[in-house]
N, C-alpha and C positions, 0 to 999 in steps of 0.2 A: 540617552544621557546627553546632557548640554555642556559647554564649556571646555571640552577635554582638548587639549593641545594635540597635535599630530604626535608627538613622541609618546604621549600617554595612551593614545588611542593604539599604536603600534604595539607597546608593552602589554596592554589587555589583550589584543588579537593574539598576541605571542602567547600570553597565560592560557587563554581560552584553547589554543591548539595544543598546548603542552599537557594540559589536564584531559582534553577530549580524546586525544590517541589511546593513553592506557586503558581508559574507561571503555572504549570501542573495541580494542583488541580483548579486553578482558569477556565482555559479551561475546565477541565472536569465537573464542575458544571454549567458553560454555554452551554453543550452539543456540544461542538466542538470535532468532530472525532479526533482519534489518539492524545489524549492531552498529553499522557505521554511520546509520541515522540517529537510531536511539542514543547512542553514546553522545555524541555532540548535542543532541536534543536536551539530555539531562544536565551536561555541562553548562548549557546556556541557561536552563531554568536556574539552576544555582547561582550564577552570575547575576540573573534577574533578580533575585531575592535580596541582592546588596545594592539594588538599581544601577547595576551596570549593565546596561541593555545594548548589545552589539549584533548591529542586522548588517548582513552582506548586501551590497549594492543592490539594486533591482535588475540592474544588466546580468549581474553574476546569478541571479535567482532565474532570469529567463534561460540562459546557458544551461543551467543545472535541470531545469524544466526539459529542455530540449534533448540533453543527453537520456535523461529519464525516460523519456517518449520513446526514443529509439530502442532503449533497452525492452521496453515494454513491447515494441513492435517485434523484437526478435524473440520473445517468448511465444509470441503467435504463430506457431509453426503452421507450415501447410499441410503436414500430416495430420495434425490436431484439427485444423480446419475440415480437411476432407471426411475425418471420421464424423465430425458434426453434421455435415450435409448427407451422410448415409444414415443416421438414426436422428434427424431433427426433431421429431415428436418427443423422443425420450430426453434429449437434451433440452428442449424450451422446456417441457413439464418440469425436469429438475431444476432448472434456473429459477423458473417463476414460483416454484415452491418457496424457495429459500428466498427469495425477494418479498413474497407475500408476507413471510414469518418475520424479517427483519422489519418489514414498514410496519406490520402491526405492533411490534415491540417498541420500535421508535415512536409510533402513536401515542402508545402508554406513556412513556417518559415524557412527550411533550404535552399531552393533555393534561397530566397531573402535575406539569410546570416543575418536573424533577431537572429537566434539560430545555432549554430554549428549542422551540419548535423546529427552525431551521438545522440547528446542531445536532439535534436528536437524529434528522431523518439523514444527514450527510454521513453521522458518525457511526450510524448502523447499517450503512451499506455493506454488503458481504463481498468485498474484493477490492483490489485496487487502492490499497491502503494511502500511500503516497499521492497517487494521482487525484482520490477523493479527497484528501487534504488540502490540496493546493486547489482545486475546483470550489470548495467550499467557501475557501477565503476569498476568492473573487466574487462569489455569488453573495457575500456578505455575512456567513455564518462565522460563528464564535471558534476560530481556528483552534484554539487551545482545549477545548472541549472535543471538537471532532479528531483531533490527534490524538488524545488520551483515549476516547472510544476506540478508534480504530487500530493502535498499536497494541492496546490491551488486548483486543480480541485475536490479532494476530500470533502475539505470544502465547495466549490460552489455548486456541486451536491447536498451534505448532506442538505445545507441551503435550496436549491430550493425543493427538494423532500419534505422537511418538510412543505414548504410552500403550495405545491400543495395538499400535504395530509390535511392540516388543510382547504384549500379551498373546497375539495370535501367531506370532513367529520368533519365540523365544531366542533362538539362534541367532537372529538377525541383529546385528549391533546397530547403535544408535549413530546417526550421522555423526562422524567425526574427521571426515574430509575438509579441509579448508583450503580456501583459494589462495594462490601465491599472488602477493601484493604487488611485486615487481617481475612482469612478464620477461623471460630470457629472450623470447622473439617477438617482436612486434610487426604487423604487416603495414609498412609506413605507407605504401601506396594507398591501401584502404583505409588508413587512419586519417591521410590527408583528403581523401574523397569526403570522408565522414565529418570533417571538420568544416570542409566546404558546404556540405549539404546543412549542417547546424547555422552555419552564416547566412545562408539563403533562408533557413526557417526563422532565424530571428528577425531579418529584414522584413520579411512578408509579415510576421506577426506584428510589426509596428504599423504596417499599412491596414491589417484588418484586424481591428480591436474585437478580439475574442475573449472569454473569460478562460484565462489558464493557456492563452493561444500557442506559445511555444510548444507546451506539451502535447496539446491535440494535434497540431500541425506535424510534430515528429513522430507521433504513433500513424497517420495517414501517410505520411512520406515514407517512414521505414516500411510498411507494409507494401507501398508502391515500388519501392526499389528492390526488395525482395524478389521480384519476379524478373529483375534485370541481371543477368548471370555476369555480367562484367563488373557490377557494383556490390562490394562486400561490406557491410557495416562492420567497423572496426571501432571497439570501444574496449581500449585499455583498462585493467583492473584498477589502476590508480587514479585515472579520470572517473570511473563509477564511484569509488569510494570518497573522492574528493565531492563529488556532485551531491551524494547522501549527505555528508557532512554539512554542506552549505544549506541544505533543505533543512536539515536537522537544526542548525544553529538558527535559522530564520524563523523556524517553529519556536523553539525553545525560548526566544527572546520575548516572546508573548506573554510568558508565564510570569507576570511579576507578582509580589507579595500577595496582593488581594485575590487576583486569578488563582494562585496555587491553591490557597485556602478554601476558594469556593470548590476547585476540582476535586480535592481530597473529602468534601462534606458529601459530593455526589456519588463518589466511586463505590460505595457498596451496591447504590442500585444498578449502575452500568454493569458491574460485576455480575451481579444477579441476571441482567438482562441477556448478557453475552453466553453465559451458562445455559440458559434456557434455549437460545439460539443454536448452540452445539448440540444439546439434547435433542431438539426438533430435527436437527439433521443427520443425526445417527436414528431416529425413527424413520427418515426417508431411505436412510441406506438401507436399512431392514426392507423397506418396499422393494428395493432394486433386488435385493438378494430373493426375496419370496416371489416376486411376479416376474422377473426377469432373467432369474439364473446366474445372477454375478456374482462372483467370490466376495465374501463379506468383507474382507480388508480393503479389496479393490472399491468396493461400494462405499465403504464408509471415508475412504480418502478422497473419493470423488466428490462426495457430497459435503467433505468439510468447507465451512463458509469462510474462503479467504486464505491469505499466506501460500499463494501458488507456488513461490520460489521454494518455500521452506518444505510444502507437502512433495514438490517433485525430487528434493533431496531424499526425503524419507522414503516415498515411493520406489526410488531407483536403488535402494539399500537393499531391495528384497526381490529374489526372482520369482516370488509366489504373486507379484502384483500384475495386473494389465496396465502398464504405464501409460501407453497410448490414451486409454480409455480413461484414465485419472486425468491426465493433462488436457483431453479434450474437454471433460465436464468443467475443469476450471479455467480453461481458455473460454469457453462458450459463455460462462460467467461474467469473466473478466470484459470480454467484448461488450456484451450486454449492458454492464455496468457504464463503461465508458462511452457507449452512444446513447442509452436513454437514462442514464442515472440523473445527469444532472435536470433532465426534463421532469422526470417523477419527482427527484427531491423536491424542486421550485412548486409544483402542483401539490404535492402531497402537504410541505409545510404552508402553504397557503390554505390549507383545508383545515389543518389542525389549529391554526391561527386565528381563523375566522370562528371556528366552534369553540376555542377558549375564550374569546372575546365575548361570546352571547352569554358566558356563564359568569361574567364578572358583575 
C-alpha cells in the first residue's frame, strides 16, 4: 500500500493487532494448532482484501525465523535422536513411505496444473509447515498456495488424530491445556544468552546468503548448543507467540483479492489430496501394527503426516501411547524434511515442469 502517512500506518498496524489477538485466542482455546500464526494470517488476509497490505520489515521476519529455528531445535530432543539411531531402518522406511506418497500426490496436482509445480511440491511436504512455507518463498514458490496447503494439512491431521485417539481411548480427554502467555518466572540469564545467539545468527546470515538463512542457521546452532550444558535456550512464550504472529502477517499480506479467489478455486482438490495422504498414512500405521507389533494408536500417531507439536500434545494425553516412539518418528521426518526437503522439492519441481512443458 502506497502513500500512507506514518500516523495512518500506525493506526492500521494497531487495528491489525487488535483484530488478530482475539481471533488467535479463539483458535487457541478451540485447540486449533498454530493458532497464533493462523489468527494473524487470517486477519492479514482480510485486510489484504481491502488492499491494505501491511508487511513486517524484513529484519523483523529474519528475527522471527531465528526464533522459530531455535524452537524447532528444542523439539529435536536427544532422546528422540537416540531412538532413531537404534531403529534406523524402521524410521527411514516410515519417513520415505510418507515422502513418496506426498510427492506422488503433489506431482499429480502439478502435472494436471491444478497447482503450480513448485508450490505443489513445497505445499505437500509432510512436516515442518512453517519452515517449509518460509523456504518455499525463498526458492520462488507461490507462498500463498504453499501456506494454504501446509496449514490445512496441519489442521486436518490434528483433528483426525484427536478423533482417532478418542475412539481408541474413549476416557482420554482431548487436549485442553493451554500455555500461559505471560510466564511467572523467566531465566533471564538464559534469555540474554539466547538473544546474543540470535544476534550472531542474524549477523552470519547477512554474510552467508542462504535461502531462509536465519531459520536454517538457528536450527543448526540450537542443536549445537544443546550439547553445551552451560547454555540453555530460553524462549519466553510471549516471544514465540509474537514471532508466530509476525510470520502469519507476512504470509497473509500476500493473499490479495485475486490470489484469494484462486486459492478458493483449488481448495477442493487440495483437501482431497490431503485426505488421501492421511488415509495412506493410516495404511502404513496398520503395517507397523501387523509386522512390528506396535500399539495401534501409537502407530497411527507416529505416522500422522505432520503437526508434530499438536501430535505430541495428543500423545501425551494418554498413558496408553508410546510417546518416545511417536516423537522419534515425527522428529525423524522433521529432520529429513529440513535437510533434504529443499533439494528434493527443487528437483521434483523441475521434473514436473519439464514434463508439463512437453505436453503443451
